[in-house]
LUMFIDO-464847 format. One record per residue (C-alpha): x, y, z; chain; residue in one letter; residue number from 1. Coordinates in steps of 0.2 Angstrom, whole numbers, always signed. Layout:
// residues N
> u;v;w;ch;aa;i
> X;Y;Z;A;a;NUM
...
//
This chain:
// residues 195
> u;v;w;ch;aa;i
> +139;+25;+38;A;x;1
> +149;+31;+23;A;x;2
> +167;+27;+20;A;x;3
> +173;+43;+28;A;x;4
> +163;+40;+44;A;x;5
> +170;+22;+44;A;x;6
> +188;+30;+44;A;x;7
> +184;+41;+58;A;x;8
> +177;+26;+68;A;x;9
> +194;+18;+68;A;x;10
> +202;+32;+77;A;x;11
> +203;+29;+96;A;x;12
> +199;+47;+100;A;x;13
> +183;+49;+90;A;x;14
> +167;+48;+100;A;x;15
> +153;+36;+97;A;x;16
> +163;+26;+84;A;x;17
> +161;+40;+71;A;x;18
> +142;+43;+73;A;x;19
> +138;+60;+65;A;x;20
> +130;+71;+78;A;x;21
> +127;+85;+65;A;x;22
> +116;+75;+53;A;x;23
> +97;+78;+57;A;x;24
> +88;+62;+62;A;x;25
> +71;+57;+54;A;x;26
> +58;+70;+58;A;x;27
> +45;+64;+70;A;x;28
> +28;+63;+63;A;x;29
> +20;+69;+79;A;x;30
> +25;+75;+96;A;x;31
> +18;+59;+104;A;x;32
> +36;+51;+102;A;x;33
> +42;+65;+114;A;x;34
> +28;+63;+127;A;x;35
> +29;+52;+143;A;x;36
> +20;+35;+141;A;x;37
> +7;+33;+155;A;x;38
> +17;+19;+163;A;x;39
> +32;+30;+164;A;x;40
> +22;+44;+172;A;x;41
> +15;+31;+185;A;x;42
> +32;+25;+188;A;x;43
> +39;+43;+192;A;x;44
> +24;+47;+203;A;x;45
> +24;+30;+212;A;x;46
> +43;+30;+215;A;x;47
> +41;+48;+222;A;x;48
> +53;+55;+209;A;x;49
> +40;+67;+203;A;x;50
> +23;+73;+209;A;x;51
> +7;+73;+198;A;x;52
> +9;+91;+196;A;x;53
> +27;+90;+190;A;x;54
> +22;+77;+177;A;x;55
> +8;+88;+171;A;x;56
> +19;+103;+170;A;x;57
> +32;+93;+160;A;x;58
> +19;+87;+148;A;x;59
> +13;+105;+145;A;x;60
> +31;+111;+142;A;x;61
> +33;+97;+129;A;x;62
> +17;+101;+121;A;x;63
> +23;+119;+119;A;x;64
> +39;+113;+111;A;x;65
> +51;+118;+125;A;x;66
> +60;+102;+125;A;x;67
> +64;+103;+106;A;x;68
> +70;+121;+109;A;x;69
> +81;+116;+124;A;x;70
> +89;+102;+113;A;x;71
> +93;+114;+99;A;x;72
> +101;+126;+111;A;x;73
> +111;+113;+118;A;x;74
> +117;+107;+101;A;x;75
> +122;+124;+96;A;x;76
> +131;+127;+112;A;x;77
> +141;+111;+110;A;x;78
> +146;+116;+92;A;x;79
> +151;+133;+97;A;x;80
> +163;+125;+111;A;x;81
> +173;+116;+97;A;x;82
> +187;+119;+85;A;x;83
> +189;+113;+67;A;x;84
> +205;+102;+64;A;x;85
> +215;+117;+57;A;x;86
> +210;+127;+72;A;x;87
> +215;+114;+85;A;x;88
> +231;+110;+76;A;x;89
> +235;+129;+76;A;x;90
> +230;+130;+95;A;x;91
> +243;+116;+98;A;x;92
> +256;+123;+87;A;x;93
> +257;+107;+77;A;x;94
> +252;+101;+59;A;x;95
> +235;+93;+56;A;x;96
> +244;+76;+53;A;x;97
> +251;+77;+70;A;x;98
> +234;+81;+77;A;x;99
> +227;+66;+68;A;x;100
> +241;+55;+76;A;x;101
> +235;+62;+93;A;x;102
> +217;+58;+89;A;x;103
> +222;+40;+83;A;x;104
> +230;+37;+99;A;x;105
> +216;+44;+109;A;x;106
> +226;+58;+116;A;x;107
> +214;+71;+110;A;x;108
> +195;+68;+107;A;x;109
> +184;+74;+93;A;x;110
> +167;+70;+86;A;x;111
> +159;+70;+69;A;x;112
> +147;+84;+64;A;x;113
> +141;+85;+47;A;x;114
> +155;+74;+40;A;x;115
> +169;+84;+49;A;x;116
> +179;+82;+64;A;x;117
> +175;+94;+78;A;x;118
> +187;+95;+93;A;x;119
> +179;+100;+110;A;x;120
> +189;+115;+116;A;x;121
> +188;+109;+135;A;x;122
> +202;+97;+132;A;x;123
> +214;+111;+127;A;x;124
> +223;+122;+140;A;x;125
> +232;+139;+140;A;x;126
> +248;+131;+145;A;x;127
> +261;+129;+131;A;x;128
> +270;+116;+141;A;x;129
> +254;+105;+143;A;x;130
> +242;+111;+129;A;x;131
> +231;+96;+131;A;x;132
> +223;+90;+148;A;x;133
> +234;+77;+155;A;x;134
> +227;+60;+156;A;x;135
> +217;+61;+140;A;x;136
> +223;+44;+133;A;x;137
> +215;+36;+149;A;x;138
> +200;+47;+149;A;x;139
> +195;+45;+131;A;x;140
> +189;+26;+132;A;x;141
> +179;+30;+148;A;x;142
> +166;+40;+138;A;x;143
> +160;+24;+131;A;x;144
> +152;+21;+114;A;x;145
> +136;+31;+115;A;x;146
> +140;+47;+125;A;x;147
> +134;+62;+117;A;x;148
> +147;+76;+115;A;x;149
> +135;+88;+124;A;x;150
> +134;+77;+139;A;x;151
> +153;+75;+140;A;x;152
> +154;+94;+139;A;x;153
> +142;+96;+153;A;x;154
> +151;+83;+163;A;x;155
> +168;+92;+161;A;x;156
> +162;+109;+165;A;x;157
> +150;+104;+179;A;x;158
> +153;+88;+188;A;x;159
> +160;+91;+205;A;x;160
> +175;+81;+211;A;x;161
> +175;+82;+230;A;x;162
> +192;+79;+237;A;x;163
> +192;+68;+253;A;x;164
> +197;+76;+269;A;x;165
> +194;+94;+262;A;x;166
> +180;+106;+257;A;x;167
> +187;+108;+240;A;x;168
> +178;+103;+224;A;x;169
> +184;+105;+206;A;x;170
> +177;+102;+189;A;x;171
> +186;+88;+180;A;x;172
> +194;+102;+169;A;x;173
> +200;+111;+184;A;x;174
> +206;+95;+193;A;x;175
> +216;+89;+178;A;x;176
> +223;+106;+174;A;x;177
> +230;+107;+192;A;x;178
> +239;+90;+189;A;x;179
> +226;+80;+198;A;x;180
> +226;+61;+195;A;x;181
> +215;+56;+181;A;x;182
> +209;+41;+191;A;x;183
> +199;+53;+202;A;x;184
> +189;+58;+186;A;x;185
> +188;+40;+180;A;x;186
> +181;+35;+197;A;x;187
> +168;+49;+197;A;x;188
> +163;+43;+179;A;x;189
> +161;+25;+186;A;x;190
> +151;+31;+201;A;x;191
> +140;+41;+189;A;x;192
> +136;+25;+180;A;x;193
> +144;+31;+164;A;x;194
> +151;+15;+158;A;x;195
//
């Protein structure tokens, strides 16, 4: 971690202590590192999670490179759904120094990609009176130290919060935008073993 990455790590709103999600990892020497170990396959079959046919289909997909293609597409989608610092500050109608203060307090989140901060767009609203989802300062620490921004993106757009006593379900973004209690989202994260 270089000096700049360390500076990002000290900000409460920076995911994964400033880990740079845009820098490529060491290339694998073979696809074997991606394949299921025999004991993993046995566990999945013995536990009833997968059938032998499903395991074979998955191994074939990995061998064709489908896993790597899906990972690359997910990373690209994650980056497209973000704003640079200047764009985020402009969206909020504030200076970058004010945005940095919000980030330091955990009231907005960002992650590092190729040495630059990227602000996930899901946290910003269309409401000028409330331009950031309410409850971010409580939600930010709940992501934990190692959650990938793509995983968080998926959760915020896809997790279904069921409201007791009703047939209504909401994504976390919808729930918070409507003024729902952030504790409901935190409880959902806890139930999903996110911590």
